[in-house]
C-alpha positions as CSV (number, residue, x, y, z in Angstrom):
1,M,96.5,122.4,116.0
2,Q,98.4,119.3,115.0
3,F,97.7,117.3,111.9
4,T,98.4,113.8,111.5
5,T,98.5,111.4,108.4
6,T,97.7,107.7,108.1
7,S,100.1,105.4,106.6
8,S,97.2,103.8,104.7
9,D,97.1,106.9,102.1
10,R,100.4,108.1,100.9
11,R,99.1,110.1,98.0
12,V,100.6,113.5,97.3
13,S,98.6,114.3,94.3
14,S,94.6,114.3,93.9
15,R,93.4,111.8,91.7
16,F,90.6,112.5,89.4
17,P,88.1,109.7,88.1
18,I,88.8,110.0,84.5
19,E,87.7,106.9,82.5
20,R,89.2,106.7,79.1
21,E,90.8,103.9,76.6
22,V,94.2,102.9,77.5
23,R,96.8,101.0,75.5
24,Y,100.2,99.9,77.0
25,R,103.6,98.6,76.2
26,V,105.7,96.9,78.9
27,L,109.3,97.7,78.0
28,N,112.3,95.6,78.6
29,K,115.8,95.5,77.4
30,K,115.6,92.3,75.4
31,G,113.3,93.9,72.7
32,S,110.2,92.0,73.1
33,Q,107.3,94.1,74.5
34,E,104.2,93.1,76.1
35,Q,101.2,94.8,74.9
36,G,97.5,95.2,75.9
37,G,94.5,97.6,76.5
38,G,92.3,98.6,79.3
39,R,90.6,101.8,80.7
40,T,91.9,104.3,83.1
41,L,90.1,104.3,86.5
42,N,91.9,107.5,87.8
43,I,94.8,109.9,87.0
44,S,96.7,112.2,88.9
45,S,99.8,114.3,88.1
46,S,102.1,111.6,89.4
47,G,100.2,108.4,88.5
48,I,97.6,106.4,86.6
49,L,95.4,103.5,87.8
50,F,94.0,101.2,85.0
51,T,92.3,98.1,84.2
52,T,94.4,95.3,82.4
53,E,93.7,91.7,81.6
54,H,97.4,90.8,81.9
55,V,99.6,90.3,85.0
56,L,101.9,93.5,85.3
57,M,104.9,93.0,87.6
58,P,105.7,95.8,89.9
59,G,109.1,97.6,89.2
60,R,108.8,97.0,85.5
61,T,108.8,100.0,83.1
62,I,105.7,101.0,80.9
63,E,104.5,103.2,78.5
64,L,100.8,104.1,78.5
65,S,98.9,105.8,75.6
66,V,95.6,107.5,76.9
67,S,93.1,108.9,74.5
68,W,92.6,112.3,75.8
69,P,88.9,114.0,76.3
70,A,90.0,117.4,74.9
71,Q,91.3,118.3,71.3
72,L,93.9,120.6,70.2
73,N,92.3,123.7,68.5
74,D,89.1,122.1,69.0
75,A,90.0,119.7,65.9
76,C,92.7,117.6,66.6
77,P,92.3,114.6,68.8
78,L,95.2,114.2,71.5
79,K,96.7,111.2,73.5
80,L,98.6,111.3,76.7
81,V,101.7,109.2,76.5
82,A,103.0,108.6,79.9
83,R,106.1,106.3,80.8
84,G,106.8,105.0,84.2
85,R,107.3,102.4,86.7
86,I,104.6,99.8,87.8
87,V,104.3,100.4,91.5
88,R,101.1,98.1,92.2
89,F,99.2,95.2,90.6
90,E,95.8,93.8,91.9
91,T,93.7,91.4,89.9
92,G,92.5,93.2,87.0
93,R,94.2,96.6,87.7
94,A,97.5,98.1,87.9
95,A,99.1,101.6,89.1
96,I,102.1,103.3,87.5
97,E,104.2,106.2,88.8
98,I,104.7,108.5,85.9
99,N,108.2,109.5,85.4
100,H,107.6,111.4,82.1
101,Y,104.6,112.2,80.1
102,E,103.7,114.5,76.8
103,F,100.6,115.2,74.9
104,R,100.7,113.9,71.0
105,T,98.4,114.3,68.3
106,Q,96.6,111.3,67.4
107,G,96.9,110.5,63.6
108,Q,93.7,110.4,61.6
109,K,92.6,107.0,59.9
110,P,92.3,107.2,56.3
111,L,88.9,107.0,54.9
112,M,89.8,104.8,52.2
113,A,92.9,102.5,51.8
114,N,94.9,103.1,48.6
115,P,95.1,99.8,46.7
116,N,98.2,100.8,44.8
C-alpha cells in the first residue's frame, strides 16, 4: 500500500477548533510594538490561527496571550503565552508558527482601587 500527501495541506500537527480571546504584540528591535486583539480560530502544538483587525506581515515576530479554558487547581485562571513567527496573513486573520510557549497565571483584578 502506498500513501501520498497533497501539497495543499502541509500540517504535521492536528488542529483543534478552540475559540478564545487573544491579545498580541508584534515585537521589533526598535522598541515600538503594535498591539491588538482577536479570537483564536484553531490551535495546534505548532501554531495558532487567530482573527485580527490589523495587517500583520509574515516573517515578523509576535507574542500571543490566549485566555485558557482550564484553571490551575480549579481556582486560578491561566493564559497561554506563545511567541513565534507570523507565517500567513489573510484579510482578518493570521497564523503563527510557535517557537516557544508557556502557561502563566492570570492576575486577579482588584475589586476596588485604593485611592491612597
